[in-house]
Structure formats: structure tokens, C-alpha cells
N, C-alpha and C positions, 0 to 999 in steps of 0.2 A: 524408688526406683522403678517399682513394678507399674506404677501409674503412668511414668513416662514411656515405659515400653509399650503398654497396652494404647496409650495415646497415639504412638507413633504409627504402631501396628494398624489401628483404625483408620487413621490418615491415609497411610498407603494402600490400603484395602478399599477405600473410598475413591481414591484416585484411579485405581484400576477397574472398579465397578461402575463408575459414572457413564462412560461411554456407552455401556450396556443399557443404561435404563433411560439416557436422555435420547430424544429423537434424531435421527441422522440430520434433519434440516436445520437443527439448532445450531450443530457442530460445523455446518458447512459455511464457507466464506460468504459474506454479503454479495448479494447479485449485483448491487452497486451500478458500475458503469458498464453500458454496452458500448459497442463501437460508434455508435450513432452520438452517444453522450460524449464521447471521448473527441470524436470530430466537432462537436458543437463546443466543446471547452477549448480545442486548439483554436477555432475561428474567433472565439471570444477573447482570448488571450492576445492573439494577432491584433483584433480590431481595437483592444484597449491601448497597447503599446507595441507597435511593430519593431521599432528599434531595440527595444528592451527584449522582445521575444527573441530576436534575431542573435542577440548577444547571449542570451541563456542557451539558445540552441548550439551556437558554437561553442559554448562553454562546456555543455553536454557531450559533444564530439571530441573535445580535448580530453574529457574524463572517461572515455571510452563507451559512450552510450552509441548505438547504432541508430541513427535519424533515418526513418523511410516514411511511405505513405501510410503504412500501418504501423504507427508507434506504440510501442508497448506501454503499460501503465505505470512501470518504474520511470522510464523517460518523461512521461508527462508529469509525474509528481517531481521529479527532478526540475523540469523547467518550471512549474509552478511554483515550487520552492524558492527557485532562483528569481522569479520576478517578485516575490515578495520580500525578496532581501535576505533568504538564510543562506544562501551560497555565492561565493563571488571569487 
């Protein structure tokens, strides 16, 4: 019983202390996509299948996503998933 309490306490202390010792850049979100990359991704999807892109964009609108010139990452991920057949 004491071993379990000690193990749980050690794990809890580690979880609380880890952000202190890990560099901030390691905890930050990946830099991944810039707006230029997103625009290139949109253009690539439209070029591959214009009708499929339009259908997925319409589906995104019906699901409550806001489609604009400055699309957010979540909209792009939805459309990408839709075009690969994950959403219908």
C-alpha cells in the first residue's frame, strides 16, 4: 500500500515539475503551416478535384464552419478529411 501511494505521489510530482525543466519551445505547438502553406494546400485541393472540393466546402458550411478568404486551420482540416473520405 505504501508503495502505491509513493508511486502515485512521485508520478504526480513529476507531472507538475516537468514543465519547469522542459524548454518552452518543446511544449509549444508545432510551427507547421503558415498562411502561405495553407493557401498552397487550398489551391492543391481545388486543382485535384474541383467538384469534390466544392462539395466538401458546402458540407463544412452546413456543419457550421465559416468559409472565407482567410480560412482557419480547423476548416482546412475538415475539408481535407472530407476529400479523403472521412466525412460525408
